[in-house]
ROGULO-174948 format. One record per residue (C-alpha): residue number from 1; residue in three letters; x, y, z. Coordinates in Angstrom, 3 decimals. Layout:
N
<num NUM; residu Ala; u X; v Y; w Z> $
...
This chain:
358
<num 1; residu Unk; u -0.160; v 34.404; w -82.771> $
<num 2; residu Unk; u -1.769; v 31.118; w -83.786> $
<num 3; residu Unk; u -3.639; v 30.480; w -86.922> $
<num 4; residu Unk; u -6.898; v 30.699; w -85.030> $
<num 5; residu Unk; u -7.310; v 33.291; w -82.256> $
<num 6; residu Unk; u -9.707; v 35.415; w -80.226> $
<num 7; residu Unk; u -9.607; v 39.265; w -80.149> $
<num 8; residu Unk; u -10.980; v 41.641; w -77.479> $
<num 9; residu Unk; u -12.443; v 44.918; w -78.634> $
<num 10; residu Unk; u -13.023; v 48.266; w -77.024> $
<num 11; residu Unk; u -13.527; v 51.795; w -78.493> $
<num 12; residu Unk; u -13.002; v 55.420; w -77.939> $
<num 13; residu Unk; u -15.107; v 58.233; w -79.071> $
<num 14; residu Unk; u -13.801; v 61.653; w -79.990> $
<num 15; residu Unk; u -15.673; v 64.733; w -81.353> $
<num 16; residu Unk; u -13.494; v 66.324; w -83.946> $
<num 17; residu Unk; u -13.833; v 70.043; w -84.351> $
<num 18; residu Unk; u -13.313; v 71.743; w -87.787> $
<num 19; residu Unk; u -10.936; v 74.668; w -88.185> $
<num 20; residu Unk; u -13.678; v 76.458; w -90.062> $
<num 21; residu Unk; u -17.380; v 76.049; w -90.993> $
<num 22; residu Unk; u -17.167; v 73.312; w -93.730> $
<num 23; residu Unk; u -19.976; v 74.042; w -96.232> $
<num 24; residu Unk; u -21.601; v 71.437; w -98.483> $
<num 25; residu Unk; u -24.842; v 71.364; w -100.330> $
<num 26; residu Unk; u -26.156; v 69.518; w -97.525> $
<num 27; residu Unk; u -25.392; v 71.937; w -94.881> $
<num 28; residu Unk; u -22.456; v 73.357; w -92.804> $
<num 29; residu Unk; u -20.250; v 71.009; w -90.719> $
<num 30; residu Unk; u -18.733; v 72.209; w -87.498> $
<num 31; residu Unk; u -17.932; v 68.920; w -85.782> $
<num 32; residu Unk; u -17.602; v 65.268; w -86.596> $
<num 33; residu Unk; u -17.915; v 62.299; w -84.395> $
<num 34; residu Unk; u -15.635; v 59.344; w -84.728> $
<num 35; residu Unk; u -15.217; v 56.072; w -82.920> $
<num 36; residu Unk; u -11.740; v 54.527; w -82.696> $
<num 37; residu Unk; u -11.973; v 50.842; w -82.379> $
<num 38; residu Unk; u -9.324; v 48.967; w -80.391> $
<num 39; residu Unk; u -8.376; v 45.446; w -81.015> $
<num 40; residu Unk; u -5.964; v 43.527; w -78.722> $
<num 41; residu Unk; u -5.551; v 39.970; w -77.251> $
<num 42; residu Unk; u -6.058; v 39.233; w -73.468> $
<num 43; residu Unk; u -2.740; v 38.871; w -71.978> $
<num 44; residu Unk; u -0.816; v 40.979; w -74.636> $
<num 45; residu Unk; u -1.997; v 44.520; w -74.080> $
<num 46; residu Unk; u 1.102; v 45.998; w -75.510> $
<num 47; residu Unk; u 0.116; v 45.151; w -79.052> $
<num 48; residu Unk; u -3.033; v 47.139; w -80.128> $
<num 49; residu Unk; u -4.618; v 47.472; w -83.490> $
<num 50; residu Unk; u -6.632; v 50.657; w -84.431> $
<num 51; residu Unk; u -9.468; v 51.259; w -86.658> $
<num 52; residu Unk; u -12.061; v 53.918; w -87.103> $
<num 53; residu Unk; u -15.783; v 53.834; w -87.501> $
<num 54; residu Unk; u -16.902; v 57.283; w -88.563> $
<num 55; residu Unk; u -20.439; v 57.345; w -90.171> $
<num 56; residu Unk; u -21.112; v 60.613; w -92.061> $
<num 57; residu Unk; u -24.090; v 62.489; w -90.983> $
<num 58; residu Unk; u -27.072; v 62.547; w -93.364> $
<num 59; residu Unk; u -25.205; v 60.098; w -95.662> $
<num 60; residu Unk; u -23.912; v 56.878; w -94.296> $
<num 61; residu Unk; u -26.217; v 53.837; w -93.962> $
<num 62; residu Unk; u -25.264; v 53.713; w -90.346> $
<num 63; residu Unk; u -25.867; v 57.272; w -89.377> $
<num 64; residu Unk; u -28.462; v 56.514; w -86.672> $
<num 65; residu Unk; u -29.151; v 57.964; w -83.289> $
<num 66; residu Unk; u -28.283; v 54.632; w -81.633> $
<num 67; residu Unk; u -25.002; v 54.258; w -83.247> $
<num 68; residu Unk; u -22.975; v 53.923; w -80.262> $
<num 69; residu Unk; u -25.237; v 51.414; w -78.813> $
<num 70; residu Unk; u -25.180; v 49.426; w -81.981> $
<num 71; residu Unk; u -21.201; v 49.631; w -81.988> $
<num 72; residu Unk; u -21.150; v 48.425; w -78.388> $
<num 73; residu Unk; u -23.487; v 45.447; w -79.251> $
<num 74; residu Unk; u -21.495; v 44.546; w -82.271> $
<num 75; residu Unk; u -18.245; v 44.439; w -80.521> $
<num 76; residu Unk; u -19.750; v 42.121; w -77.841> $
<num 77; residu Unk; u -21.256; v 39.757; w -80.542> $
<num 78; residu Unk; u -17.988; v 39.287; w -82.457> $
<num 79; residu Unk; u -15.984; v 38.674; w -79.190> $
<num 80; residu Unk; u -16.373; v 34.958; w -79.405> $
<num 81; residu Unk; u -15.309; v 34.638; w -83.064> $
<num 82; residu Unk; u -12.249; v 32.407; w -83.783> $
<num 83; residu Unk; u -10.446; v 34.508; w -86.213> $
<num 84; residu Unk; u -8.310; v 33.039; w -88.859> $
<num 85; residu Unk; u -5.354; v 35.154; w -90.219> $
<num 86; residu Unk; u -6.101; v 34.665; w -93.931> $
<num 87; residu Unk; u -9.961; v 34.891; w -93.585> $
<num 88; residu Unk; u -10.433; v 37.934; w -91.448> $
<num 89; residu Unk; u -12.184; v 40.052; w -94.137> $
<num 90; residu Unk; u -14.406; v 37.175; w -95.256> $
<num 91; residu Unk; u -15.296; v 36.702; w -91.674> $
<num 92; residu Unk; u -16.223; v 40.304; w -91.098> $
<num 93; residu Unk; u -18.263; v 40.376; w -94.156> $
<num 94; residu Unk; u -20.248; v 37.384; w -92.959> $
<num 95; residu Unk; u -20.477; v 38.887; w -89.332> $
<num 96; residu Unk; u -21.121; v 42.573; w -89.850> $
<num 97; residu Unk; u -24.317; v 43.461; w -91.805> $
<num 98; residu Unk; u -24.102; v 45.455; w -94.926> $
<num 99; residu Unk; u -26.163; v 48.206; w -93.195> $
<num 100; residu Unk; u -23.121; v 48.948; w -90.788> $
<num 101; residu Unk; u -20.468; v 49.995; w -93.449> $
<num 102; residu Unk; u -18.344; v 52.223; w -91.150> $
<num 103; residu Unk; u -18.265; v 49.575; w -88.413> $
<num 104; residu Unk; u -17.161; v 46.934; w -90.711> $
<num 105; residu Unk; u -14.425; v 49.119; w -92.246> $
<num 106; residu Unk; u -13.269; v 50.112; w -88.765> $
<num 107; residu Unk; u -13.008; v 46.439; w -87.579> $
<num 108; residu Unk; u -11.326; v 45.343; w -90.693> $
<num 109; residu Unk; u -8.531; v 47.954; w -90.171> $
<num 110; residu Unk; u -8.264; v 47.451; w -86.475> $
<num 111; residu Unk; u -7.661; v 43.659; w -86.918> $
<num 112; residu Unk; u -5.409; v 44.055; w -89.889> $
<num 113; residu Unk; u -3.308; v 46.573; w -87.844> $
<num 114; residu Unk; u -3.252; v 44.000; w -84.912> $
<num 115; residu Unk; u -2.048; v 41.274; w -87.142> $
<num 116; residu Unk; u 0.739; v 43.433; w -88.494> $
<num 117; residu Unk; u 2.067; v 44.307; w -84.955> $
<num 118; residu Unk; u 0.003; v 47.294; w -84.089> $
<num 119; residu Unk; u 2.051; v 50.039; w -85.663> $
<num 120; residu Unk; u -0.888; v 51.458; w -87.884> $
<num 121; residu Unk; u 0.202; v 49.136; w -90.565> $
<num 122; residu Unk; u -3.008; v 48.097; w -92.345> $
<num 123; residu Unk; u -1.740; v 46.457; w -95.533> $
<num 124; residu Unk; u 1.962; v 47.157; w -95.626> $
<num 125; residu Unk; u 3.270; v 48.705; w -98.890> $
<num 126; residu Unk; u 5.424; v 51.352; w -100.382> $
<num 127; residu Unk; u 3.314; v 54.100; w -99.008> $
<num 128; residu Unk; u 3.440; v 52.981; w -95.305> $
<num 129; residu Unk; u 7.193; v 52.319; w -95.699> $
<num 130; residu Unk; u 7.614; v 56.036; w -96.774> $
<num 131; residu Unk; u 8.868; v 55.004; w -100.205> $
<num 132; residu Unk; u 5.972; v 56.235; w -102.282> $
<num 133; residu Unk; u 3.562; v 59.258; w -102.128> $
<num 134; residu Unk; u 0.141; v 59.585; w -103.598> $
<num 135; residu Unk; u -1.080; v 62.511; w -105.629> $
<num 136; residu Unk; u -4.202; v 64.180; w -104.105> $
<num 137; residu Unk; u -6.598; v 66.868; w -105.021> $
<num 138; residu Unk; u -6.736; v 70.154; w -103.010> $
<num 139; residu Unk; u -10.242; v 70.549; w -101.676> $
<num 140; residu Unk; u -12.142; v 73.923; w -101.912> $
<num 141; residu Unk; u -15.051; v 74.042; w -99.396> $
<num 142; residu Unk; u -18.194; v 75.962; w -100.186> $
<num 143; residu Unk; u -18.690; v 79.363; w -98.550> $
<num 144; residu Unk; u -18.715; v 83.108; w -99.476> $
<num 145; residu Unk; u -16.848; v 83.980; w -102.639> $
<num 146; residu Unk; u -13.856; v 85.537; w -100.838> $
<num 147; residu Unk; u -13.568; v 82.451; w -98.524> $
<num 148; residu Unk; u -13.530; v 80.191; w -101.600> $
<num 149; residu Unk; u -11.095; v 82.489; w -103.363> $
<num 150; residu Unk; u -8.767; v 82.399; w -100.516> $
<num 151; residu Unk; u -8.704; v 78.683; w -100.426> $
<num 152; residu Unk; u -8.012; v 78.395; w -104.184> $
<num 153; residu Unk; u -5.053; v 80.792; w -103.898> $
<num 154; residu Unk; u -3.620; v 78.819; w -100.997> $
<num 155; residu Unk; u -3.987; v 75.421; w -102.638> $
<num 156; residu Unk; u -2.352; v 76.761; w -105.863> $
<num 157; residu Unk; u 0.551; v 78.336; w -103.879> $
<num 158; residu Unk; u 0.995; v 74.967; w -102.046> $
<num 159; residu Unk; u 1.598; v 73.360; w -105.404> $
<num 160; residu Unk; u -1.510; v 71.253; w -105.851> $
<num 161; residu Unk; u -1.906; v 70.066; w -109.561> $
<num 162; residu Unk; u -5.513; v 69.006; w -109.005> $
<num 163; residu Unk; u -8.107; v 71.362; w -107.445> $
<num 164; residu Unk; u -11.602; v 70.057; w -106.494> $
<num 165; residu Unk; u -14.257; v 72.679; w -105.838> $
<num 166; residu Unk; u -17.471; v 72.149; w -104.071> $
<num 167; residu Unk; u -20.327; v 73.877; w -105.863> $
<num 168; residu Unk; u -24.051; v 74.246; w -105.401> $
<num 169; residu Unk; u -24.321; v 76.513; w -102.238> $
<num 170; residu Unk; u -23.614; v 80.014; w -103.699> $
<num 171; residu Unk; u -24.791; v 81.703; w -106.924> $
<num 172; residu Unk; u -23.790; v 79.529; w -109.807> $
<num 173; residu Unk; u -22.471; v 82.472; w -111.726> $
<num 174; residu Unk; u -20.063; v 83.121; w -108.985> $
<num 175; residu Unk; u -18.967; v 79.464; w -109.017> $
<num 176; residu Unk; u -18.213; v 79.752; w -112.806> $
<num 177; residu Unk; u -16.161; v 83.005; w -112.083> $
<num 178; residu Unk; u -14.041; v 81.173; w -109.549> $
<num 179; residu Unk; u -13.368; v 78.412; w -112.129> $
<num 180; residu Unk; u -12.660; v 81.048; w -114.746> $
<num 181; residu Unk; u -10.067; v 82.575; w -112.365> $
<num 182; residu Unk; u -8.151; v 79.288; w -112.145> $
<num 183; residu Unk; u -8.411; v 78.704; w -115.841> $
<num 184; residu Unk; u -7.091; v 82.194; w -116.584> $
<num 185; residu Unk; u -3.917; v 81.401; w -114.786> $
<num 186; residu Unk; u -3.476; v 77.630; w -115.382> $
<num 187; residu Unk; u -4.342; v 75.452; w -118.418> $
<num 188; residu Unk; u -5.803; v 71.931; w -118.009> $
<num 189; residu Unk; u -2.203; v 70.641; w -118.677> $
<num 190; residu Unk; u -0.953; v 72.631; w -115.660> $
<num 191; residu Unk; u -4.030; v 72.290; w -113.129> $
<num 192; residu Unk; u -6.664; v 69.510; w -113.180> $
<num 193; residu Unk; u -10.068; v 70.843; w -112.214> $
<num 194; residu Unk; u -12.731; v 68.725; w -110.547> $
<num 195; residu Unk; u -16.045; v 69.980; w -109.192> $
<num 196; residu Unk; u -18.475; v 68.243; w -106.633> $
<num 197; residu Unk; u -22.112; v 69.258; w -106.718> $
<num 198; residu Unk; u -23.300; v 66.653; w -104.002> $
<num 199; residu Unk; u -26.435; v 66.228; w -105.880> $
<num 200; residu Unk; u -27.271; v 69.865; w -105.931> $
<num 201; residu Unk; u -28.487; v 70.337; w -109.528> $
<num 202; residu Unk; u -32.111; v 69.649; w -110.615> $
<num 203; residu Unk; u -32.419; v 66.985; w -113.244> $
<num 204; residu Unk; u -34.327; v 69.137; w -115.577> $
<num 205; residu Unk; u -31.537; v 71.884; w -115.808> $
<num 206; residu Unk; u -28.453; v 69.837; w -115.131> $
<num 207; residu Unk; u -27.342; v 69.425; w -118.641> $
<num 208; residu Unk; u -27.398; v 73.191; w -119.236> $
<num 209; residu Unk; u -25.228; v 73.656; w -116.191> $
<num 210; residu Unk; u -22.823; v 70.923; w -117.334> $
<num 211; residu Unk; u -22.546; v 72.717; w -120.661> $
<num 212; residu Unk; u -21.376; v 75.860; w -118.931> $
<num 213; residu Unk; u -19.101; v 74.039; w -116.691> $
<num 214; residu Unk; u -17.423; v 72.151; w -119.612> $
<num 215; residu Unk; u -16.126; v 75.462; w -120.841> $
<num 216; residu Unk; u -13.409; v 75.452; w -118.153> $
<num 217; residu Unk; u -11.873; v 72.097; w -119.200> $
<num 218; residu Unk; u -12.963; v 70.219; w -116.187> $
<num 219; residu Unk; u -11.711; v 66.600; w -115.468> $
<num 220; residu Unk; u -15.132; v 65.617; w -114.072> $
<num 221; residu Unk; u -18.138; v 66.552; w -111.961> $
<num 222; residu Unk; u -19.207; v 64.437; w -109.023> $
<num 223; residu Unk; u -22.858; v 63.619; w -108.312> $
<num 224; residu Unk; u -24.540; v 66.425; w -110.368> $
<num 225; residu Unk; u -28.141; v 65.389; w -109.356> $
<num 226; residu Unk; u -29.345; v 63.681; w -106.193> $
<num 227; residu Unk; u -28.796; v 59.936; w -105.751> $
<num 228; residu Unk; u -31.375; v 57.251; w -106.367> $
<num 229; residu Unk; u -32.557; v 58.624; w -109.745> $
<num 230; residu Unk; u -30.973; v 56.029; w -111.986> $
<num 231; residu Unk; u -33.021; v 56.853; w -115.084> $
<num 232; residu Unk; u -32.310; v 60.630; w -114.999> $
<num 233; residu Unk; u -28.532; v 59.924; w -114.178> $
<num 234; residu Unk; u -28.286; v 57.487; w -117.035> $
<num 235; residu Unk; u -29.570; v 59.975; w -119.518> $
<num 236; residu Unk; u -27.293; v 62.623; w -118.126> $
<num 237; residu Unk; u -24.272; v 60.324; w -118.398> $
<num 238; residu Unk; u -25.017; v 59.613; w -121.991> $
<num 239; residu Unk; u -25.376; v 63.209; w -123.022> $
<num 240; residu Unk; u -23.009; v 65.006; w -120.706> $
<num 241; residu Unk; u -20.163; v 67.333; w -122.341> $
<num 242; residu Unk; u -17.828; v 66.451; w -119.284> $
<num 243; residu Unk; u -17.203; v 63.224; w -117.305> $
<num 244; residu Unk; u -19.549; v 62.361; w -114.524> $
<num 245; residu Unk; u -18.349; v 60.484; w -111.310> $
<num 246; residu Unk; u -20.977; v 58.808; w -109.245> $
<num 247; residu Unk; u -20.409; v 59.184; w -105.533> $
<num 248; residu Unk; u -23.630; v 59.160; w -103.167> $
<num 249; residu Unk; u -25.279; v 56.930; w -105.789> $
<num 250; residu Unk; u -23.058; v 54.026; w -104.807> $
<num 251; residu Unk; u -24.062; v 54.283; w -100.972> $
<num 252; residu Unk; u -26.261; v 51.328; w -100.038> $
<num 253; residu Unk; u -26.014; v 49.586; w -103.514> $
<num 254; residu Unk; u -25.589; v 45.874; w -103.292> $
<num 255; residu Unk; u -26.296; v 45.285; w -106.941> $
<num 256; residu Unk; u -23.194; v 47.060; w -108.046> $
<num 257; residu Unk; u -22.969; v 45.560; w -111.600> $
<num 258; residu Unk; u -26.653; v 46.509; w -112.148> $
<num 259; residu Unk; u -25.996; v 50.175; w -111.200> $
<num 260; residu Unk; u -22.897; v 50.441; w -113.492> $
<num 261; residu Unk; u -24.550; v 48.688; w -116.342> $
<num 262; residu Unk; u -27.730; v 50.817; w -116.077> $
<num 263; residu Unk; u -26.188; v 54.239; w -115.550> $
<num 264; residu Unk; u -22.767; v 53.867; w -117.404> $
<num 265; residu Unk; u -20.926; v 56.508; w -115.598> $
<num 266; residu Unk; u -17.601; v 57.793; w -116.646> $
<num 267; residu Unk; u -16.052; v 57.456; w -113.196> $
<num 268; residu Unk; u -16.974; v 56.307; w -109.665> $
<num 269; residu Unk; u -15.835; v 57.625; w -106.330> $
<num 270; residu Unk; u -14.988; v 54.977; w -103.705> $
<num 271; residu Unk; u -15.270; v 55.892; w -99.964> $
<num 272; residu Unk; u -14.568; v 52.633; w -97.991> $
<num 273; residu Unk; u -16.180; v 54.001; w -94.766> $
<num 274; residu Unk; u -19.569; v 54.546; w -96.740> $
<num 275; residu Unk; u -19.324; v 51.511; w -99.035> $
<num 276; residu Unk; u -18.527; v 48.824; w -96.296> $
<num 277; residu Unk; u -14.881; v 48.452; w -96.299> $
<num 278; residu Unk; u -11.946; v 46.764; w -98.185> $
<num 279; residu Unk; u -13.716; v 43.876; w -99.885> $
<num 280; residu Unk; u -16.584; v 46.076; w -101.018> $
<num 281; residu Unk; u -14.177; v 48.619; w -102.435> $
<num 282; residu Unk; u -12.307; v 45.838; w -104.250> $
<num 283; residu Unk; u -15.520; v 44.517; w -105.907> $
<num 284; residu Unk; u -16.483; v 48.104; w -107.017> $
<num 285; residu Unk; u -12.910; v 48.434; w -108.607> $
<num 286; residu Unk; u -13.099; v 45.035; w -110.406> $
<num 287; residu Unk; u -16.487; v 45.843; w -111.805> $
<num 288; residu Unk; u -15.454; v 49.352; w -112.834> $
<num 289; residu Unk; u -12.143; v 48.103; w -114.624> $
<num 290; residu Unk; u -14.095; v 45.470; w -116.526> $
<num 291; residu Unk; u -16.345; v 48.333; w -117.889> $
<num 292; residu Unk; u -13.548; v 50.857; w -118.558> $
<num 293; residu Unk; u -14.994; v 53.097; w -115.870> $
<num 294; residu Unk; u -12.423; v 55.222; w -114.091> $
<num 295; residu Unk; u -12.216; v 55.439; w -110.203> $
<num 296; residu Unk; u -10.448; v 57.106; w -107.494> $
<num 297; residu Unk; u -10.638; v 56.855; w -103.676> $
<num 298; residu Unk; u -11.759; v 59.602; w -101.206> $
<num 299; residu Unk; u -11.832; v 59.810; w -97.463> $
<num 300; residu Unk; u -15.159; v 60.709; w -95.700> $
<num 301; residu Unk; u -13.891; v 63.199; w -93.267> $
<num 302; residu Unk; u -12.191; v 60.547; w -91.077> $
<num 303; residu Unk; u -9.606; v 61.359; w -88.564> $
<num 304; residu Unk; u -5.913; v 60.489; w -89.344> $
<num 305; residu Unk; u -6.583; v 56.863; w -88.261> $
<num 306; residu Unk; u -9.020; v 56.255; w -91.099> $
<num 307; residu Unk; u -7.199; v 58.496; w -93.489> $
<num 308; residu Unk; u -4.114; v 56.311; w -93.034> $
<num 309; residu Unk; u -5.937; v 53.137; w -93.713> $
<num 310; residu Unk; u -7.581; v 54.598; w -96.850> $
<num 311; residu Unk; u -4.204; v 55.899; w -98.175> $
<num 312; residu Unk; u -2.638; v 52.429; w -97.629> $
<num 313; residu Unk; u -5.532; v 50.841; w -99.547> $
<num 314; residu Unk; u -5.321; v 53.297; w -102.309> $
<num 315; residu Unk; u -1.705; v 52.469; w -102.785> $
<num 316; residu Unk; u -2.325; v 48.817; w -102.609> $
<num 317; residu Unk; u -5.066; v 49.088; w -105.401> $
<num 318; residu Unk; u -2.719; v 50.759; w -107.800> $
<num 319; residu Unk; u -4.178; v 54.413; w -107.533> $
<num 320; residu Unk; u -2.761; v 56.410; w -110.357> $
<num 321; residu Unk; u -4.787; v 59.695; w -110.750> $
<num 322; residu Unk; u -5.127; v 62.345; w -107.888> $
<num 323; residu Unk; u -7.055; v 60.813; w -104.915> $
<num 324; residu Unk; u -9.263; v 62.562; w -102.346> $
<num 325; residu Unk; u -7.028; v 62.087; w -99.297> $
<num 326; residu Unk; u -6.340; v 65.535; w -98.024> $
<num 327; residu Unk; u -8.831; v 65.767; w -95.236> $
<num 328; residu Unk; u -6.496; v 65.154; w -92.218> $
<num 329; residu Unk; u -5.875; v 68.888; w -91.894> $
<num 330; residu Unk; u -9.341; v 69.817; w -91.377> $
<num 331; residu Unk; u -9.585; v 69.527; w -87.496> $
<num 332; residu Unk; u -8.245; v 71.312; w -84.553> $
<num 333; residu Unk; u -7.886; v 68.137; w -82.490> $
<num 334; residu Unk; u -6.989; v 65.414; w -84.946> $
<num 335; residu Unk; u -4.408; v 62.886; w -83.926> $
<num 336; residu Unk; u -0.713; v 63.694; w -84.766> $
<num 337; residu Unk; u 0.406; v 61.349; w -87.302> $
<num 338; residu Unk; u 3.122; v 60.612; w -89.763> $
<num 339; residu Unk; u 0.905; v 61.632; w -92.713> $
<num 340; residu Unk; u 2.273; v 64.828; w -94.404> $
<num 341; residu Unk; u 1.142; v 66.600; w -97.476> $
<num 342; residu Unk; u 3.652; v 68.426; w -99.712> $
<num 343; residu Unk; u 3.305; v 69.777; w -103.146> $
<num 344; residu Unk; u -0.105; v 68.201; w -103.723> $
<num 345; residu Unk; u 0.916; v 64.774; w -102.575> $
<num 346; residu Unk; u 0.457; v 62.759; w -99.295> $
<num 347; residu Unk; u 3.068; v 60.694; w -97.943> $
<num 348; residu Unk; u 4.021; v 58.680; w -94.757> $
<num 349; residu Unk; u 6.926; v 59.954; w -92.740> $
<num 350; residu Unk; u 7.933; v 56.787; w -90.703> $
<num 351; residu Unk; u 10.237; v 58.982; w -88.442> $
<num 352; residu Unk; u 7.227; v 60.753; w -87.047> $
<num 353; residu Unk; u 5.486; v 59.041; w -84.032> $
<num 354; residu Unk; u 1.749; v 58.601; w -83.904> $
<num 355; residu Unk; u -0.195; v 60.128; w -81.119> $
<num 356; residu Unk; u -2.109; v 57.302; w -79.440> $
<num 357; residu Unk; u -5.816; v 57.706; w -79.348> $
<num 358; residu Unk; u -7.129; v 58.826; w -76.088> $
C-alpha cells in the first residue's frame, strides 16, 4: 500500500439481541442496532478492515432516525479522499463532523484495521498479541432485587475484583441493602465497588444519597445527577463524601478543558463511540492527567468488533484500574471472537478465529 491511497467503504447492519432485559435509569434495553463498517481497496478484496458505528439510543449525538442514511452519505463523501498512512486520524477528524461520533470512531478503527492487514488489529500491542490482559469491572444491571442479587453472586463467583452496580431504578433502600450484602462478605481491599446512577438523582437530595452510599466504601459513583447542570455538579463534586465520575456530562462537549476546570470531577469515563473516537479520547486523557483527574474507559454496548477496538485502545493508553469492557457477553447473536473473560480480566486469545461479519 503506497503512502497515498484510496479506500472503498461499505457497511452491514445487525440488530443485536440482549440475553435479558437490560435495565437502566433511562429504560429497559432489549435490542441494539450496530453498523459494521467495511474498508477495503479495489482489486484487493481479500484484505478487509472492520469498524463499528453503534450510536446509543437516547444518548449519542448521532442517535437519529435517519442514521443509516447519514452513514451511507458519509461513506460516499469520503470515497474520494487520498488517505495518508500517518495522517488517517487527522483526516477523519477534519472530514467527519463532531456531531457524528460513532461514525468517526467506526471509520478510524476500520481504516486502522485495514492498514494493519485486516486481522482486527487496530493498534497492535500486548493486548492484541495475547501477552497482556486488562482488569475489568463486573456489571450488575438494574432489575428486581432477586435478579440483581443473582448477578452479584455470579460476578463474585467468577472472581471479579471490581463490581459496578447500576442504581436508580428500584427502591434506594433495596439498592443499599445489595451494597451492604457485598460489603458484609468482602472488604474494600478485596472487592472494589462502583455504582452508576446514570443521572437518576435529583440535585437537591443527591448529597444525602451520596452520604448514605459512602458508608459502603465505594470507589466512585458515575453521573449522580443529570448531565448539563454544571453548577450543581460542581457543588456536588466539591462536597461529595465519595469520588464522582462524569460520564454523560462529557458527551457533546467540545470545550473539554472548560468543563474539567469548572466542575473539577474526581474521575471521568471515556466511551470512544460517544466521544468521537481515538483523538478525542486522547485529548480528554491528556487534560485529565494534567489536572490529576482519574479516568477509565468503558464500552457503550458495542458488539465484539467495537469492544475489541476499545480494549486495544485502553491498553495503548496505559489503562491501570479496572475498565468497563465486559459487555461482549450481553448478546445472543454477537460475533464469535478471540475476546475472553476470566477471573475479572479480559484478554485476547489469538488461537481463536473471528467470526466474520455477515
